[in-house]
DRENVEXLUM-392590 format. One line per field, with one value per atom (N, C-alpha, C): residue in one letter; x, y, z. Coordinates in steps of 0.001 Angstrom, whole numbers. Layout:
DRENVEXLUM-392590
rest: A	...
px: X	...
py: Y	...
pz: Z	...
***
This chain:
DRENVEXLUM-392590
rest: M	M	M	G	G	G	R	R	R	R	R	R	G	G	G	S	S	S	G	G	G	T	T	T	P	P	P	T	T	T	L	L	L	T	T	T	D	D	D	V	V	V	A	A	A	A	A	A	L	L	L	A	A	A	G	G	G	V	V	V	S	S	S	P	P	P	A	A	A	T	T	T	A	A	A	S	S	S	K	K	K	A	A	A	L	L	L	N	N	N	G	G	G	R	R	R	D	D	D	E	E	E	V	V	V	A	A	A	P	P	P	A	A	A	T	T	T	R	R	R	A	A	A	K	K	K	V	V	V	L	L	L	E	E	E	A	A	A	A	A	A	E	E	E	K	K	K	L	L	L	A	A	A	F	F	F	R	R	R	P	P	P	N	N	N	A	A	A	L	L	L	A	A	A	R	R	R	S	S	S	L	L	L	V	V	V	S	S	S	G	G	G	N	N	N	T	T	T	S	S	S	T	T	T	I	I	I	G	G	G	L	L	L	L	L	L	T	T	T	S	S	S	D	D	D	S	S	S	G	G	G	G	G	G	R	R	R	F	F	F	S	S	S	I	I	I	P	P	P	V	V	V	L	L	L	L	L	L	G	G	G	A	A	A	E	E	E	N	N	N	A	A	A	L	L	L	G	G	G	D	D	D	N	N	N	Q	Q	Q	I	I	I	S	S	S	V	V	V	L	L	L	L	L	L	A	A	A	D	D	D	A	A	A	R	R	R	G	G	G	D	D	D	A	A	A	I	I	I	R	R	R	E	E	E	R	R	R	H	H	H	Y	Y	Y	V	V	V	R	R	R	T	T	T	L	L	L	L	L	L	A	A	A	Q	Q	Q	Q	Q	Q	V	V	V	A	A	A	G	G	G	L	L	L	I	I	I	V	V	V	V	V	V	G	G	G	E	E	E	S	S	S	S	S	S	N	N	N	R	R	R	R	R	R	P	P	P	S	S	S	I	I	I	G	G	G	R	R	R	D	D	D	V	V	V	P	P	P	V	V	V	P	P	P	V	V	V	V	V	V	Y	Y	Y	A	A	A	Y	Y	Y	A	A	A	E	E	E	S	S	S	T	T	T	D	D	D	P	P	P	Q	Q	Q	D	D	D	L	L	L	S	S	S	F	F	F	L	L	L	P	P	P	D	D	D	D	D	D	R	R	R	G	G	G	G	G	G	A	A	A	K	K	K	M	M	M	A	A	A	L	L	L	E	E	E	H	H	H	L	L	L	Y	Y	Y	S	S	S	L	L	L	G	G	G	R	R	R	R	R	R	K	K	K	I	I	I	A	A	A	H	H	H	I	I	I	T	T	T	G	G	G	P	P	P	V	V	V	D	D	D	Y	Y	Y	R	R	R	A	A	A	T	T	T	V	V	V	E	E	E	R	R	R	V	V	V	N	N	N	G	G	G	L	L	L	N	N	N	E	E	E	F	F	F	L	L	L	D	D	D	D	D	D	V	V	V	G	G	G	L	L	L	P	P	P	L	L	L	A	A	A	G	G	G	R	R	R	E	E	E	V	V	V	R	R	R	Y	Y	Y	G	G	G	E	E	E	W	W	W	S	S	S	Q	Q	Q	R	R	R	W	W	W	G	G	G	R	R	R	H	H	H	A	A	A	A	A	A	E	E	E	F	F	F	V	V	V	L	L	L	N	N	N	D	D	D	D	D	D	P	P	P	D	D	D	V	V	V	D	D	D	A	A	A	I	I	I	F	F	F	C	C	C	G	G	G	S	S	S	D	D	D	Q	Q	Q	V	V	V	A	A	A	A	A	A	G	G	G	V	V	V	T	T	T	E	E	E	T	T	T	L	L	L	A	A	A	A	A	A	R	R	R	G	G	G	V	V	V	R	R	R	V	V	V	P	P	P	D	D	D	D	D	D	I	I	I	A	A	A	L	L	L	V	V	V	G	G	G	F	F	F	D	D	D	N	N	N	W	W	W	E	E	E	I	I	I	F	F	F	S	S	S	T	T	T	E	E	E	T	T	T	S	S	S	P	P	P	P	P	P	L	L	L	T	T	T	T	T	T	V	V	V	D	D	D	M	M	M	N	N	N	L	L	L	Q	Q	Q	R	R	R	L	L	L	G	G	G	A	A	A	I	I	I	A	A	A	S	S	S	Q	Q	Q	H	H	H	L	L	L	F	F	F	A	A	A	A	A	A	I	I	I	G	G	G	G	G	G	E	E	E	Q	Q	Q	A	A	A	T	T	T	G	G	G	I	I	I	R	R	R	H	H	H	L	L	L	P	P	P	C	C	C	R	R	R	L	L	L	V	V	V	I	I	I	R	R	R	D	D	D	S	S	S	S	S	S	G	G	G	G	G	G	R	R	R
px: 850	0	885	330	1091	1558	2722	3277	4163	4406	5287	6727	7613	9028	9467	10484	10890	11288	11724	12156	11054	9858	8770	8036	7910	7199	5707	5103	3689	2928	1619	783	1098	1395	1744	3007	3981	5206	4896	4030	3652	2953	2033	1290	2226	3204	4141	4975	5439	6254	5438	4152	3293	2702	2834	2299	793	207	-1246	-1510	-2771	-3135	-3141	-2966	-3046	-4378	-5481	-6787	-6822	-6249	-6210	-5304	-4166	-3267	-3958	-4717	-5435	-6440	-7187	-8177	-7493	-6369	-5652	-5163	-4613	-4074	-5160	-6390	-7483	-8437	-8011	-8755	-10067	-10180	-11415	-11571	-12826	-13098	-12879	-12987	-12944	-11532	-10528	-9149	-8823	-8291	-7931	-6815	-6828	-5801	-4371	-4134	-2781	-2357	-3301	-3005	-2739	-3552	-3352	-1975	-1567	-259	868	741	1767	1844	680	653	1246	867	1398	2913	3380	4822	5549	4965	5570	5595	4481	4421	5469	5679	6679	8086	8382	9699	9998	8978	9175	8998	8640	8346	7272	6233	5139	4228	3918	3000	1902	701	-358	-761	-1053	-1529	-2834	-2929	-4124	-5386	-5250	-6418	-6851	-5875	-6213	-6921	-6461	-7090	-8528	-8775	-10150	-11056	-10517	-11319	-11630	-10599	-10778	-11696	-11616	-12420	-13860	-14179	-15566	-15927	-14978	-15282	-15383	-16149	-16346	-15028	-14758	-13586	-13926	-12934	-13196	-12179	-12662	-11829	-11950	-10873	-10926	-11017	-11865	-11964	-11612	-10500	-9976	-10186	-10848	-11155	-10833	-10688	-10594	-11770	-12717	-13884	-14985	-14870	-15773	-17225	-17462	-18832	-19447	-18640	-19146	-19510	-19211	-19619	-19024	-17772	-17111	-16955	-16720	-16453	-17691	-18872	-20073	-20389	-20386	-20598	-19527	-18267	-17197	-17447	-17844	-18142	-19295	-20350	-21490	-21069	-20239	-19758	-18911	-18058	-17200	-18038	-19022	-19862	-20653	-21166	-21912	-21029	-19782	-18875	-18414	-18255	-17696	-18763	-20003	-21057	-21285	-21187	-21420	-20367	-19224	-18151	-18122	-19210	-19330	-18194	-17865	-16813	-17452	-17179	-17718	-16688	-17141	-16281	-16341	-15183	-15090	-14675	-15427	-15146	-14496	-13386	-12710	-12462	-12847	-12717	-11602	-10504	-9358	-9531	-10555	-10882	-9716	-8903	-7811	-6623	-6593	-5522	-4567	-3276	-2293	-2100	-2104	-1923	-3113	-4318	-5517	-5505	-5017	-4962	-4050	-2864	-1945	-2578	-3301	-3981	-5000	-5774	-6806	-6203	-5062	-4393	-4039	-3463	-3110	-4356	-5431	-6667	-7263	-7299	-7853	-7003	-5686	-4812	-5010	-5262	-5521	-6809	-7723	-8963	-8772	-7525	-7148	-7877	-7962	-8532	-7610	-8216	-7440	-6800	-7286	-6747	-7386	-6861	-7354	-7673	-8781	-9089	-8988	-8154	-7966	-8711	-9659	-10477	-10081	-9836	-9429	-10607	-10341	-11375	-11481	-10476	-10507	-9645	-9596	-8776	-7327	-6950	-5561	-4610	-3327	-2315	-2245	-2035	-1936	-806	-194	908	477	1360	1131	1129	329	359	1557	2356	3629	3698	4925	5155	5252	5318	5482	4147	3020	1718	1622	1289	1391	233	-691	-1799	-1860	-2483	-2603	-3430	-3072	-3756	-4073	-5290	-5702	-6267	-5956	-6420	-7570	-8657	-9849	-10229	-10413	-10647	-9511	-8311	-7102	-5917	-4919	-3707	-2563	-2062	-935	319	1162	2432	3437	3162	4067	3609	4425	4011	3851	4354	4192	2856	2096	749	-222	-1433	-2474	-3557	-3806	-4762	-5828	-7076	-8186	-8786	-8916	-9443	-10496	-11467	-12374	-11630	-12037	-11423	-12040	-11543	-12090	-11911	-10774	-10520	-11525	-11717	-12686	-14099	-14422	-15742	-16021	-15006	-15168	-15406	-14645	-14845	-16259	-16758	-18106	-19132	-18948	-19853	-19784	-18560	-18386	-18940	-18737	-19289	-20811	-21411	-22864	-23328	-22682	-23068	-22832	-21714	-21392	-22425	-22871	-23850	-25192	-25431	-26676	-26558	-25425	-25234	-24663	-24222	-23639	-22191	-21849	-20516	-19789	-20467	-19810	-19925	-18950	-19010	-18021	-18535	-17704	-17506	-16505	-16215	-16016	-16795	-16681	-16361	-15313	-14878	-14334	-13670	-13204	-11757	-11105	-9740	-8751	-7815	-6864	-5878	-5759	-4797	-5414	-6646	-7262	-6938	-6559	-6278	-7494	-8680	-9900	-10141	-9899	-10072	-9163	-7894	-6902	-7258	-7634	-7951	-9184	-10168	-11380	-11090	-10249	-9851	-9036	-8165	-7398	-8325	-9336	-10304	-11057	-11432	-12101	-11228	-9983	-9087	-8802	-8625	-8367	-9557	-10768	-11945	-12083	-11940	-12081	-11024	-9816	-8766	-9141	-9680	-10024	-11087	-12066	-13156	-12926	-11816	-11477	-12329	-12722	-13513	-12681	-12848	-12222	-13071	-12454	-13198	-13996	-15283	-16112	-15964	-16474	-16412	-15074	-14199	-12880	-11817	-12132	-11136	-11836	-11098	-11633	-11765	-12896	-13145	-12905	-11777	-11428	-11911	-12387	-12839	-13093	-14084	-14411	-15430	-15487	-16564	-17789	-18461	-19591	-20620	-21867	-22918	-22614	-22056	-21742	-20785	-19746	-18813	-19519	-20396	-21135	-21952	-22587	-23377	-22484	-21361	-20465	-19815	-19344	-18651	-19583	-20843	-21800	-21970	-21934	-21998	-20793	-19605	-18394	-18496	-18933	-19017	-19991	-21166	-22186	-21786	-21105	-20658	-19565	-18677	-17560	-17939	-18954	-19315	-20819	-21623	-23087	-23605	-22766	-23221	-22999	-22529	-22327	-23618	-23530	-24744	-24675	-23569	-23462	-22415	-22651	-21682	-21479	-20236	-19850	-19253	-19821	-19375	-18592	-17564	-16712	-17339	-18514	-19238	-20706	-21555	-22987	-23282	-22488	-22700	-22453	-21392	-21128	-22256	-22694	-23755	-25052	-25331	-26544	-26510	-25332	-25207	-25369	-24839	-24972	-26444	-27241	-28661	-29368	-28942	-29569	-29323	-28080	-27767	-28496	-28521	-29209	-30692	-31302	-32725	-32957	-32061	-32216	-32083	-31317	-31124	-32156	-33041	-34042	-33512	-32375	-31789	-32440	-32964	-33666	-32679	-32850	-32051	-32997	-32749	-31569	-31751	-32892	-33174	-32083	-31704	-30682	-29273	-29133	-27830	-28043	-27353	-27367	-26350	-26662	-25828	-25548	-24259	-23855	-22976	-23237	-22425	-21514	-21002	-20099	-20288	-20386	-20461	-21749	-22844	-24168	-24463	-24211	-24517	-25999	-26831	-28263	-28939	-28370	-28995	-28919	-28024	-27968	-28506	-28043	-28356	-29835	-30538	-31968	-32856	-32293	-33111	-33018	-32094	-32041	-33207	-33470	-34541	-33973	-33885	-34281	-33219	-33581	-32590	-31372	-30223	-28945	-28558	-28176	-27358	-25977	-25394	-24154	-23348	-22082	-21181	-21107	-21406	-21364	-20023	-19322	-18008	-18068	-19257	-19404	-18627	-18818	-18028	-18371	-19615	-19929	-19188	-19155	-18411	-16923	-16411	-15008	-14714	-15618	-15444	-15495	-16388	-16501	-15233	-14717	-13515	-12302	-12209	-11103	-11142	-12332	-12446	-12109	-12488	-12150	-10640	-9959	-8497	-7846	-8458	-7927	-8066	-9207	-9439	-8393	-8123	-7112	-5734	-5433	-4126	-3972	-5066	-5019	-4686	-5154	-4847	-3510	-2745	-1407	-1276	-2385	-2345	-2201	-1015	-782	-586	-1053	-893	-456	81	546	55	283	2	-1315	-1696	-2917	-3888	-5120	-6157	-7250	-7566	-8639	-9884	-10984	-12218	-13182	-13897	-14742	-15910	-16260	-17447	-18620	-19801	-20957	-21731	-22388	-23170	-24621	-25169	-26573	-27303	-28152	-28804	-30136	-30264	-31505	-31893	-32744	-33356	-32430	-31375	-30609	-29829	-29603	-28874	-29795	-31067	-31998	-31717	-31028	-30608	-31435	-32559	-33395	-34049
py: -1178	0	1226	2383	3602	3845	4394	4532	5762	6234	7370	6944	7951	7644	6785	5977	4968	5572	6892	7491	8222	8260	9015	8173	8625	7833	7752	6631	6424	6346	6314	6171	4866	3820	2533	2654	3440	3663	4377	5377	6115	5179	4368	3449	2458	1940	964	1588	2814	3482	3790	4121	4456	3227	2059	834	717	1300	1225	751	513	123	1344	1146	2293	3032	2294	2936	3881	3421	4266	5474	5246	6365	7401	6925	7833	8674	8013	8741	9780	9389	10307	11543	11330	12431	13349	12818	13611	14110	13970	14566	13892	12607	11887	11762	11870	11849	10479	9394	8062	7610	8436	8087	8696	7873	8354	9397	10391	11450	10910	9884	9334	8691	8008	7366	8422	9474	10545	11181	11350	11955	11081	9752	8835	8910	8965	9022	10324	11428	12727	12797	12213	12188	11358	10205	9358	10077	10751	11496	12595	13255	14326	13751	12631	12012	11606	11116	10635	11725	12921	14021	13599	12934	12445	13592	13670	14670	13955	13828	13074	13689	12834	13260	14034	15183	16017	15320	14560	13845	12768	12081	11056	11676	12845	13504	13887	14327	14691	13481	12324	11095	10674	10639	10174	11110	12407	13370	13422	12733	12668	13686	14491	15439	14727	15314	14692	14608	13444	13305	12326	11994	11231	10127	8982	7848	7686	7324	7042	5545	5151	3752	3683	3022	2934	1530	1417	102	34	-1191	-1434	-2269	-2478	-3305	-2429	-2096	-1132	-1582	-2903	-3390	-3300	-3099	-2962	-4265	-5394	-6687	-6904	-6524	-6733	-5431	-4316	-3054	-2502	-2682	-2100	-2746	-4103	-4667	-4235	-4175	-3728	-2278	-1437	-32	89	-699	-647	-1041	-2092	-2511	-1444	-794	265	1451	1843	2980	2687	1463	1100	1176	708	697	2099	2969	4291	5353	5053	6059	6591	5723	6159	7150	7175	8092	9344	9564	10735	10797	9637	9554	9191	9951	9671	8930	8310	7505	8045	8324	8732	7532	7237	6086	6543	5888	6170	4851	4776	3550	3707	2970	3056	2203	1341	519	-363	-788	-1689	-1029	290	1027	1606	1234	1649	3162	3788	5242	5952	5471	6050	5862	4701	4448	5450	5685	6658	8049	8386	9680	9790	8723	8779	8784	8119	8203	9650	10335	11750	12593	12292	13058	12871	11635	11371	12013	11952	12593	14108	14669	16104	16484	15539	15758	15562	15304	15124	13951	12841	11636	11178	10606	10168	8810	8071	6755	6214	5097	4504	3025	2590	1171	842	-115	-525	-1838	-1846	-3021	-3599	-4910	-5551	-5905	-6078	-6572	-8090	-8698	-10096	-10185	-11366	-11496	-11855	-11759	-12022	-11016	-11383	-10449	-9262	-8101	-6885	-6026	-5159	-4330	-3424	-3274	-2309	-902	-11	1364	2128	1442	2020	2419	2430	2768	4263	5050	6492	7224	6491	7140	7651	8916	9509	9190	8325	7925	6400	5826	4369	3815	2601	1923	494	57	-1319	-1887	-3150	-3806	-4755	-4654	-5471	-6205	-7518	-8370	-8187	-8089	-7965	-8244	-8907	-9193	-8354	-7438	-6616	-7467	-7089	-7789	-7459	-6417	-6027	-6693	-7593	-8270	-7331	-6099	-5124	-4393	-4632	-4085	-5008	-4527	-5313	-5620	-6902	-7324	-8227	-8022	-8846	-9604	-10921	-11783	-12723	-13134	-14189	-15517	-16367	-17689	-18635	-18564	-19388	-20875	-21228	-22640	-23161	-22385	-22778	-22791	-21842	-21812	-23042	-23491	-24710	-25916	-26006	-27129	-27108	-25914	-25776	-26337	-26013	-26515	-28032	-28579	-30028	-30758	-30185	-30792	-30868	-29827	-29810	-30930	-31057	-32107	-33490	-33651	-34941	-35304	-34310	-34566	-35012	-34688	-35078	-36433	-37097	-38429	-38445	-37292	-37239	-37721	-38653	-39262	-39189	-38758	-38614	-37149	-36378	-34923	-34442	-33720	-33132	-31643	-31064	-29641	-28946	-27876	-27028	-25625	-25017	-23734	-22815	-21727	-20698	-20868	-19769	-19838	-20350	-21160	-21792	-20789	-19597	-18621	-17640	-17876	-17049	-17616	-16729	-17172	-17854	-17280	-17863	-19266	-19460	-20782	-21787	-21433	-22338	-22665	-21660	-21882	-22761	-22572	-23392	-24835	-25022	-26380	-27017	-26249	-26794	-27252	-26443	-26832	-28094	-28192	-29386	-30621	-30541	-31700	-32103	-31121	-31433	-32160	-31699	-32355	-33779	-33955	-35301	-36244	-35747	-36587	-36977	-36010	-36275	-37367	-37376	-38351	-39587	-39597	-40763	-40936	-39815	-39892	-39435	-40096	-39580	-38458	-37614	-36592	-37250	-36942	-37457	-36548	-37009	-36212	-36221	-37117	-37391	-36380	-35069	-34050	-32745	-31829	-30486	-29820	-29198	-28542	-27037	-26569	-25156	-24470	-23236	-22493	-21035	-20445	-19041	-18901	-17686	-17382	-16991	-17958	-17644	-18763	-18416	-19423	-20367	-19795	-20632	-21760	-21412	-22443	-23465	-22997	-23908	-24912	-24444	-25356	-26408	-25953	-26895	-27865	-27344	-28198	-29253	-28902	-29890	-31041	-30737	-31795	-32717	-32138	-32946	-33863	-33297	-34073	-35234	-34963	-36010	-37083	-36692	-37684	-38578	-37981	-38753	-39559	-39109	-39777	-39634	-40486	-40370	-40590	-41132	-41412	-40269	-39144	-37990	-37664	-37432	-37085	-35687	-34967	-33588	-32848	-31558	-30705	-29452	-29214	-27997	-27054	-25863	-24900	-23763	-23291	-22234	-20867	-20706	-19438	-19698	-18762	-18895	-18740	-17932	-17744	-19050	-19748	-21065	-22027	-22003	-22905	-22655	-21392	-21088	-21767	-21794	-22502	-24002	-24549	-25985	-26370	-25535	-25864	-25952	-25147	-25185	-26519	-27001	-28296	-29426	-29386	-30437	-30464	-29300	-29240	-29773	-29410	-29874	-31387	-31980	-33434	-34177	-33429	-34068	-34529	-33981	-34318	-33437	-34027	-33280	-32772	-31486	-30849	-30512	-31016	-31757	-33276	-33784	-35219	-36097	-35800	-36601	-36066	-34757	-34109	-32886	-32849	-31662	-30658	-29379	-28335	-27253	-26853	-25759	-24799	-23503	-22479	-21770	-20616	-19812	-18353	-17483	-16015	-15440	-16203	-15666	-14394	-14458	-13358	-13496	-12640	-12898	-12872	-12175	-12209	-13611	-14438	-15838	-16763	-16565	-17545	-17613	-16503	-16530	-16666	-16508	-16539	-17848	-18722	-20026	-20887	-21939	-22854	-24263	-24765	-24125	-23133	-22256	-21315	-22045	-21395	-22044	-21993	-23144	-23159	-22649	-21769	-21125	-20660	-20364	-19846	-18329	-17629	-16171	-15721	-14841	-14384	-13316	-12889	-11883	-10606	-10084	-8928	-7664	-7513	-6338	-6400	-7588	-7732	-7491	-7977	-7766	-6272	-5523	-4075	-3389	-3864	-3270	-3503	-4731	-5049	-4306	-4221	-3468	-2005	-1416	-8	171	-792	-705	-749	-1608	-1675	-414	163	1422	2515	2556	3530	3355	2096	1827	2283	2055	2461	3976	4681	6146	6601	5830	6142	5622	4983	4515	3027	2272	821	120	109	-462	-1973	-2663	-4115	-4465	-5656	-6109	-7529	-8006	-9401	-9605	-10875	-11275	-11882	-11401	-11928	-12568	-13821	-14516	-14532	-14016	-13928	-15037	-15630	-16787	-16443	-17417	-17328	-17958	-17936	-18612	-19326	-20401	-21183	-20719	-20405	-20021	-21203	-21864	-23077	-22730	-23141	-22995	-24351	-24374	-25628	-26523	-25965	-26738	-27901	-27844	-28942	-29915	-29519	-30391	-30468	-29464	-29532	-28718	-28215	-27391	-28249
pz: 0	0	0	-382	-340	1086	1263	2600	2677	3857	4040	3862	3820	3729	4886	4702	5672	7006	7021	8272	9013	8491	9094	10126	11372	12381	12058	12382	12135	13450	13349	14534	15258	14492	15093	15940	15469	16244	17565	17491	18699	19687	19164	20029	20708	19949	20514	21630	21418	22430	23689	23486	24626	25297	24640	25220	25122	24045	23841	22415	22092	20739	19823	18504	17585	17684	17911	18023	19229	20366	21560	21333	20664	20369	19499	18522	17631	18407	19291	20094	20996	21571	22462	21713	20536	19748	19215	19119	18576	19654	20938	22023	22361	22074	22403	23918	24399	25834	26472	25659	26259	26651	26457	26820	28189	29084	30416	30326	31222	31181	31240	32054	32157	30842	30211	28922	27864	27840	26877	27047	28287	28550	28003	28186	27664	26135	25487	24023	23519	24139	23715	23927	25031	25289	24229	23868	22836	21492	21150	19890	19850	20990	21052	20871	21517	21384	19955	19264	17898	16852	17301	16368	15374	15910	15066	14671	13358	12843	12071	12641	11965	10640	9694	8387	8551	7937	8100	7620	6539	6035	7008	7602	8583	9779	10204	11348	11025	9786	9433	9437	9037	9051	10480	11315	12685	13466	13186	13937	13476	12387	11944	10888	10417	9357	8015	7111	5807	5045	4407	3561	2444	1631	413	231	-219	-613	-2123	-2794	-4226	-4478	-5414	-5825	-7309	-7610	-8963	-9500	-10640	-11182	-12670	-13169	-14611	-15093	-14202	-14489	-15071	-16377	-16985	-16966	-16948	-16900	-15524	-14491	-13146	-12467	-13118	-12560	-11155	-10986	-9700	-8919	-9622	-8935	-8236	-8823	-8217	-6864	-6745	-5401	-4398	-4841	-3941	-3519	-4473	-4172	-3184	-3386	-2474	-1054	-969	339	1001	210	748	1218	419	790	2061	2166	3368	4608	4471	5622	6004	5000	5264	5497	5105	5175	6568	7576	8953	9425	8751	9128	8249	7497	6621	5605	5054	4044	2713	1689	362	-475	-1568	-2430	-3848	-4446	-5845	-6680	-7744	-8604	-9897	-10279	-11546	-12274	-13537	-14322	-15352	-15161	-16069	-17316	-17334	-18508	-18965	-18016	-18349	-19019	-19079	-19753	-18708	-18798	-17800	-17787	-18957	-19023	-18388	-18720	-18123	-16594	-16144	-14706	-14013	-14578	-13975	-13934	-15016	-15054	-13930	-13708	-12672	-11265	-11098	-9795	-9503	-10489	-10304	-10040	-10771	-10624	-9232	-8758	-7431	-6341	-6503	-5509	-5513	-6700	-6781	-6058	-5949	-5209	-3702	-3312	-1906	-1258	-2001	-1388	-266	767	1921	1701	724	427	-832	-1339	-2579	-2376	-2968	-3111	-4591	-4931	-6325	-6543	-7491	-7768	-9116	-9169	-10415	-11304	-12601	-13508	-13395	-12799	-12396	-11141	-10537	-9331	-9652	-10924	-11314	-10674	-10617	-10131	-11079	-10516	-11321	-10765	-11612	-11140	-9996	-9029	-7964	-8551	-7973	-8471	-7897	-7060	-6652	-5198	-4689	-3272	-3045	-4126	-3948	-3873	-3911	-3754	-2307	-2106	-761	180	-241	637	665	1697	1755	593	176	-928	-502	-777	-534	-1833	-2119	-3343	-3003	-3749	-3498	-4781	-4696	-5855	-6870	-6336	-7152	-6241	-6786	-6015	-6555	-5740	-6155	-6297	-7243	-7430	-6333	-5561	-4477	-3181	-2600	-1370	-186	-293	778	705	-361	-449	275	507	1152	120	-121	-1140	-532	-937	-485	-1666	-1488	-2547	-1967	-2779	-2308	-2233	-1326	-1176	-2207	-3437	-4520	-4254	-3694	-3401	-2369	-1302	-291	-824	-1717	-2319	-3154	-3914	-4714	-3813	-2732	-1804	-1217	-938	-413	-1402	-2683	-3709	-3811	-3757	-3867	-2647	-1477	-262	-340	-896	-1052	-1983	-3132	-4073	-3479	-2789	-2179	-1114	-341	714	145	-1124	-1788	-2477	-2286	-2860	-4255	-4752	-6110	-6050	-6930	-6893	-8238	-9282	-10593	-11014	-10518	-10647	-11700	-12686	-13743	-13458	-14117	-13909	-15246	-15464	-16651	-16162	-16718	-16171	-17261	-16836	-17755	-18176	-18578	-19098	-18062	-18517	-17608	-17016	-17610	-17111	-16111	-15709	-14678	-13298	-12378	-11016	-10406	-10624	-10053	-10594	-11885	-12485	-11808	-11687	-11097	-9650	-8876	-7472	-7307	-8162	-8072	-8477	-9466	-9845	-8722	-8089	-6961	-5838	-5550	-4529	-4913	-6168	-6683	-6494	-6941	-6865	-5427	-4558	-3148	-2535	-2848	-2281	-2813	-4118	-4701	-4135	-3947	-3337	-1910	-1163	237	374	-550	-438	-1309	-2056	-2875	-4107	-4735	-5966	-7158	-8317	-9534	-10127	-10931	-11650	-12773	-12860	-13953	-15181	-16310	-17527	-18226	-17822	-18412	-18019	-18029	-17706	-17369	-16732	-16528	-17887	-18125	-19415	-19268	-19813	-19779	-21053	-20906	-22081	-21743	-22376	-22145	-21022	-20461	-19519	-20338	-20913	-21782	-21770	-22117	-22242	-23410	-24460	-25623	-25238	-24462	-24022	-23132	-22273	-21419	-22216	-23277	-24131	-24771	-25358	-26053	-25071	-23937	-22979	-22398	-22200	-21698	-22687	-23956	-24980	-24852	-24689	-24548	-23335	-22219	-20980	-21129	-21657	-21768	-22772	-23835	-24825	-24250	-23430	-22877	-21643	-20920	-19666	-19426	-20046	-19920	-18503	-17612	-16252	-15272	-15749	-14880	-14137	-12827	-12076	-11445	-11686	-11198	-12020	-12236	-12923	-12077	-11715	-11010	-12038	-12172	-13179	-12528	-13228	-12693	-12706	-13349	-13295	-13596	-13183	-13456	-14944	-15627	-17061	-17806	-17434	-18025	-17669	-16418	-15976	-16736	-17067	-17825	-19191	-19825	-21095	-20932	-19828	-19561	-19446	-18773	-18609	-19955	-20921	-22242	-22929	-22857	-23467	-22758	-21430	-20685	-21036	-21141	-21493	-22903	-23825	-25209	-25318	-24437	-24450	-23601	-22978	-22135	-20797	-20359	-19061	-17997	-16964	-15926	-14863	-14530	-13485	-12330	-11140	-10668	-10642	-11091	-10940	-11536	-12806	-13472	-13198	-13305	-13076	-12204	-11076	-10217	-10754	-10598	-11186	-10148	-10062	-9175	-9967	-9822	-10483	-9501	-9937	-9096	-9478	-8505	-8625	-8039	-8080	-7724	-8504	-9800	-10722	-11067	-10502	-10465	-11831	-12813	-14137	-14746	-14218	-14628	-13541	-12302	-11260	-10927	-11034	-10713	-11931	-13130	-14341	-15109	-14747	-15414	-14937	-15656	-15258	-15127	-13876	-12613	-12131	-11174	-10630	-10061	-10174	-9869	-8395	-7883	-6668	-7069	-6276	-6695	-5493	-5729	-4696	-4846	-3772	-3757	-3183	-3893	-3452	-2363	-1977	-919	-1237	-2451	-2874	-2084	-1656	-838	494	1081	2341	2102	971	643	543	-110	-221	1127	1995	3324	4141	4098	4874	4318	2974	2376	2816	2854	3255	4733	5559	6988	7198	6427	6540	5971	4941	4422	5475	6126	7193	8300	8663	9690	9225	7929	7406	7430	7148	7204	8622	9611	11003	11467	10573	10912	11124	11090	11298	9949	9425	8113	8191	7149	7052	5642	5491	4184	3936	2710	2388	1670	1551	835	1834	1836	2713	1859	2144	1431	2309	1788	2550	2120	3080	2755	1837	1003	161	918	302	894	-204	160	-794	-758	-1936	-2068	-2727	-1966	-2471	-3124	-4380	-5113	-5697	-6704	-7154	-7991	-8608	-9578	-8968	-7646	-7017	-6306	-6118	-5415	-3933	-3400	-2000	-1042	-1480	-587	498
***
């Protein structure tokens, strides 16, 4: 995440010297009533020793004055950025913090321009949202405000990135199908070079190994994130393994195409083949016939947690690394598990 120069003391440094938490140090420095006078004195003494000068924007956030966060995305369709934005706004709204959205449309030059534009608007921090959960270049260590990555993994291990737990989500889907007595489970998914694809396949393989089941349908079917691919891949699976009794799809869009092929072949869902998707993309998951059981990535929650960590970073509580947040299973008619 963006950070101050290496020699500049932070709120965390002040808190450590005073022997209190960063949250308590922040309250003490901002004159909050809930801090005991003796504790406030220790914090002020530590700040004086370290020559700590709190960031003005951070002080405005902590004191409750209106301020602004920037949300930078390349997801021009809004499929992932809008839920993350909604989650961030919900989390920050109580603190009178507004969110500015900028869409770089996958263009590096446009992204740099928007970073400059948002900084010119004196945003207190940035949330960077990916168009996929693939690794993406860090926007750099010289950005003068904290940065958190949501639904994107920064290439810089010193940045803080939040991702859905795709591997755990896949296991959740497989556990559900297994609990319903399904033992011949095939997998149809998206491009092999997507991080989400790889993680979901890893979760699939780990679960099948744990329960001692082979993968049905001969092999994992990699292709596009499209209904067309779902239709074609379902044909391949059924031709290669007519005894398949469940299909786990790497996205709801793919699953929607699978349902079309199954219906055309007279295969009943879920009676003959149970079906589970991924994403809980409602234009597909609720509109297919029957509606899809699917894995929800909890993107609003991801946005809320990313914004909370950004708020903490603005106050001096910086963190690094990759955090995987749990998904949840939404059970509908396609799996027969209601």
